[in-house]
C-alpha positions as CSV (number, residue, x, y, z in Angstrom):
1,M,-0.9,-42.0,-7.8
2,V,-4.7,-42.0,-8.0
3,R,-4.8,-45.8,-8.2
4,L,-2.8,-45.9,-5.0
5,K,-5.8,-44.3,-3.2
6,A,-3.6,-42.0,-1.2
7,D,-5.2,-40.0,1.6
8,V,-3.5,-36.8,0.3
9,V,-1.1,-36.0,-2.4
10,I,1.5,-33.2,-2.1
11,T,3.1,-31.5,-5.1
12,S,5.3,-28.4,-5.5
13,T,4.5,-27.1,-9.0
14,T,1.5,-25.7,-10.7
15,P,1.8,-27.9,-13.9
16,A,1.9,-31.0,-11.7
17,A,-1.1,-29.8,-9.7
18,L,-3.0,-29.2,-12.9
19,A,-2.1,-32.7,-14.1
20,L,-3.3,-34.2,-10.8
21,R,-6.5,-32.3,-10.9
22,N,-7.2,-33.7,-14.3
23,A,-6.6,-37.2,-13.0
24,T,-8.8,-36.9,-9.9
25,T,-11.4,-34.6,-8.4
26,T,-11.7,-36.6,-5.1
27,V,-8.1,-37.2,-3.8
28,P,-7.0,-34.2,-1.7
29,I,-4.1,-32.3,-3.2
30,V,-1.9,-29.9,-1.3
31,I,0.5,-27.5,-3.2
32,P,2.5,-25.4,-0.8
33,T,3.9,-23.0,-3.5
34,A,1.3,-22.4,-6.2
35,I,1.8,-19.6,-8.6
36,D,-1.4,-17.7,-9.5
37,P,-3.7,-20.7,-8.5
38,V,-6.9,-18.8,-9.4
39,G,-5.6,-17.5,-12.8
40,T,-4.4,-20.9,-13.8
41,G,-7.7,-22.5,-12.9
42,L,-6.4,-24.6,-10.0
43,I,-9.0,-23.3,-7.6
44,A,-12.1,-21.1,-7.6
45,G,-10.8,-18.6,-5.0
46,L,-8.2,-18.2,-2.3
47,A,-10.7,-18.1,0.6
48,H,-12.8,-21.0,-0.7
49,P,-10.8,-23.2,-3.1
50,G,-14.0,-25.1,-3.9
51,G,-12.5,-28.4,-5.1
52,N,-9.9,-31.0,-4.0
53,I,-6.9,-28.6,-4.0
54,T,-5.5,-26.3,-1.3
55,G,-2.1,-25.1,-0.2
56,G,-0.2,-21.8,-0.5
57,A,-0.2,-19.0,-3.1
58,L,3.2,-17.4,-3.7
59,L,2.1,-14.0,-5.1
60,S,4.7,-14.4,-7.8
61,A,3.2,-11.8,-10.1
62,E,3.4,-9.0,-7.5
63,L,6.9,-10.1,-6.4
64,G,8.2,-10.2,-9.9
65,A,7.4,-6.5,-10.1
66,K,9.0,-5.9,-6.7
67,R,12.2,-7.6,-7.8
68,L,12.5,-5.4,-10.8
69,E,12.2,-2.4,-8.5
70,L,15.0,-3.7,-6.4
71,L,17.2,-4.1,-9.6
72,K,16.5,-0.5,-10.5
73,E,17.6,0.5,-7.0
74,L,20.7,-1.6,-7.2
75,V,21.6,-0.5,-10.8
76,P,20.5,3.2,-11.0
77,G,21.2,3.3,-14.8
78,L,19.1,0.2,-15.5
79,S,17.5,0.5,-18.9
80,R,17.4,-3.1,-20.3
81,T,16.7,-6.2,-18.2
82,A,16.7,-9.8,-19.5
83,V,13.9,-12.0,-18.0
84,L,14.6,-15.7,-17.9
85,W,11.3,-17.7,-17.6
86,N,9.5,-20.8,-18.7
87,G,6.5,-19.7,-20.9
88,A,5.3,-23.3,-21.0
89,N,4.3,-23.0,-17.4
90,P,0.9,-21.3,-17.3
91,A,1.5,-20.0,-13.9
92,N,4.3,-17.7,-15.2
93,S,2.0,-15.8,-17.6
94,L,0.6,-13.4,-15.0
95,A,4.1,-12.9,-13.4
96,W,5.4,-11.9,-16.9
97,R,2.6,-9.4,-17.4
98,E,3.1,-7.9,-14.0
99,T,6.8,-7.6,-14.7
100,E,6.0,-5.9,-18.0
101,G,3.8,-3.4,-16.2
102,A,6.4,-2.6,-13.7
103,A,9.0,-2.2,-16.4
104,R,6.9,0.4,-18.2
105,T,6.5,2.3,-14.9
106,L,10.2,2.2,-14.2
107,G,11.2,3.0,-17.8
108,V,12.9,-0.3,-18.3
109,T,12.9,-2.4,-21.5
110,L,12.5,-6.1,-21.0
111,Q,14.2,-8.8,-23.1
112,S,12.3,-12.0,-22.9
113,Y,14.2,-15.4,-22.8
114,D,11.7,-18.2,-22.8
115,V,13.4,-21.5,-21.8
116,R,11.5,-24.8,-22.0
117,G,14.4,-27.3,-22.2
118,L,18.2,-27.6,-21.9
119,Q,18.8,-26.5,-25.5
120,D,16.9,-23.3,-24.8
121,F,19.3,-22.3,-22.0
122,N,22.3,-22.6,-24.3
123,I,20.6,-20.4,-26.9
124,A,19.4,-17.9,-24.3
125,F,22.9,-17.6,-22.8
126,A,24.5,-17.0,-26.2
127,T,21.9,-14.4,-27.2
128,M,22.1,-12.6,-23.9
129,A,25.9,-12.4,-24.2
130,Q,25.4,-10.7,-27.5
131,Q,22.6,-8.4,-26.6
132,R,24.2,-7.3,-23.3
133,P,21.3,-6.4,-21.0
134,D,22.1,-4.4,-17.8
135,A,20.8,-7.2,-15.6
136,V,18.8,-10.4,-15.5
137,S,15.7,-11.3,-13.6
138,V,14.7,-14.9,-13.1
139,L,11.1,-16.0,-12.6
140,T,10.1,-18.9,-10.4
141,D,9.9,-22.3,-12.2
142,A,10.8,-25.9,-11.4
143,L,12.7,-26.3,-14.7
144,I,14.7,-23.1,-14.1
145,T,15.5,-24.2,-10.6
146,Q,17.2,-27.3,-12.0
147,Y,19.7,-25.1,-13.9
148,Q,20.1,-22.3,-11.3
149,K,23.9,-23.0,-10.9
150,E,24.4,-22.6,-14.6
151,I,22.4,-19.4,-14.6
152,V,24.4,-18.0,-11.7
153,D,27.7,-18.9,-13.3
154,F,26.7,-17.3,-16.6
155,A,25.6,-14.1,-14.8
156,I,28.9,-13.8,-12.9
157,N,31.0,-14.6,-16.0
158,E,29.1,-11.9,-18.0
159,R,29.2,-9.5,-15.0
160,L,25.4,-9.3,-15.0
161,P,23.6,-8.3,-11.8
162,S,21.0,-11.0,-11.2
163,V,17.8,-11.2,-9.1
164,F,16.0,-14.5,-8.1
165,P,12.8,-15.4,-6.3
166,S,14.5,-17.4,-3.5
167,K,17.8,-17.4,-1.6
168,D,19.1,-20.8,-2.7
169,P,20.7,-19.3,-5.9
170,I,22.2,-16.5,-3.9
171,K,24.1,-19.1,-1.8
172,L,25.4,-20.4,-5.2
173,G,26.6,-16.9,-6.3
174,G,23.4,-15.1,-7.4
175,L,23.4,-11.4,-6.5
176,L,20.0,-10.7,-4.9
177,S,16.8,-12.5,-4.1
178,Y,13.4,-11.3,-2.8
179,G,10.6,-13.7,-2.1
180,P,8.5,-15.5,0.5
181,H,10.0,-17.5,3.4
182,Y,9.6,-20.9,1.8
183,S,10.2,-22.9,5.0
184,E,7.2,-21.1,6.5
185,M,5.1,-22.0,3.4
186,M,6.1,-25.7,3.9
187,R,5.2,-25.6,7.6
188,R,1.8,-24.2,6.7
189,A,1.2,-26.9,4.1
190,A,2.1,-29.5,6.7
191,S,-0.6,-28.1,9.0
192,Q,-3.1,-28.3,6.1
193,V,-2.2,-32.0,5.4
194,D,-2.7,-32.7,9.1
195,K,-6.2,-31.1,9.0
196,I,-7.1,-33.1,5.9
197,L,-6.0,-36.4,7.5
198,R,-8.2,-35.4,10.4
199,G,-11.2,-35.1,8.1
200,A,-11.1,-31.5,6.8
201,Q,-12.0,-30.9,3.1
202,P,-9.6,-29.0,0.8
203,A,-12.5,-27.0,-0.6
204,D,-13.0,-25.5,2.9
205,L,-9.3,-24.8,3.6
206,P,-8.2,-21.4,2.3
207,M,-5.1,-21.1,0.2
208,E,-2.6,-19.5,2.5
209,Q,-0.6,-16.5,1.3
210,P,2.9,-15.7,2.6
211,T,3.4,-13.3,5.5
212,T,7.1,-13.3,5.7
213,F,9.5,-12.2,2.9
214,E,13.3,-12.3,2.7
215,L,15.7,-10.0,1.0
216,V,19.1,-11.7,0.6
217,I,22.2,-10.1,-0.9
218,N,25.6,-11.7,-1.9
219,L,28.3,-9.0,-1.4
220,N,31.0,-11.3,-3.0
221,T,28.9,-11.4,-6.2
222,A,28.3,-7.7,-6.0
223,R,32.0,-7.0,-6.1
224,A,32.5,-9.6,-8.9
225,V,30.0,-8.0,-11.2
226,G,31.0,-4.4,-10.3
227,V,27.9,-3.4,-8.3
228,V,27.9,-1.2,-5.2
229,V,25.0,-2.2,-2.9
230,P,23.4,1.0,-1.5
231,P,23.7,1.1,2.4
232,L,19.9,1.5,2.7
233,M,19.4,-1.7,0.8
234,L,21.9,-3.5,3.0
235,S,20.2,-2.3,6.1
236,R,16.9,-3.8,4.8
237,A,18.4,-7.1,4.0
238,D,17.4,-10.2,6.0
239,E,20.6,-11.9,5.1
240,V,23.9,-10.7,3.7
241,I,26.4,-13.3,2.3
242,E,30.1,-12.3,2.4
């Protein structure tokens, strides 16, 4: 890609952005959905990235904690939650630590399921079925996104309430999602690409943070897994699937 001498490169995952940064310090790179870009070393700071990378920061660490709170609200007796995540993605480390902190505050025990390939999903599903957590929380990751249908089907079959970072899995049968409005993040990234093509430098374009968040609930799945969604939560939902 560097040899093609592109005017700008767009990528959607932190590992890919890190690989691109290692390949070039001059070609502008835009990542609309970076997870913890400062902590992973992608940029120097949100206001002044300072290199050849800009885009959007998802606040995944903070949102991971918020999703655990929503699970606690949805399942009042919640005591053990499985967390499905890809530990090979450095961007997920902070999200995991924030979720651990929220779990201690809420009095919830976390069961970590680190998946880094297809075989890990099979092992995770089998172990989770034996350990019987009260719910499962899924952290944002491109690898996990590829298997979101399998995750959703497993959770329904095991009658596990599930929470996701985006609404796509909820359309497939996941129970609940809370996260940024991804379409808005993509539109903002398009504006940044336009500025770069007009001569702006990524170092001077702040990493944008989301301002719009979505709470999506699938009532069909709630009934399937035996969960009653509190009326107050339903009233706060941006979208309810029935």
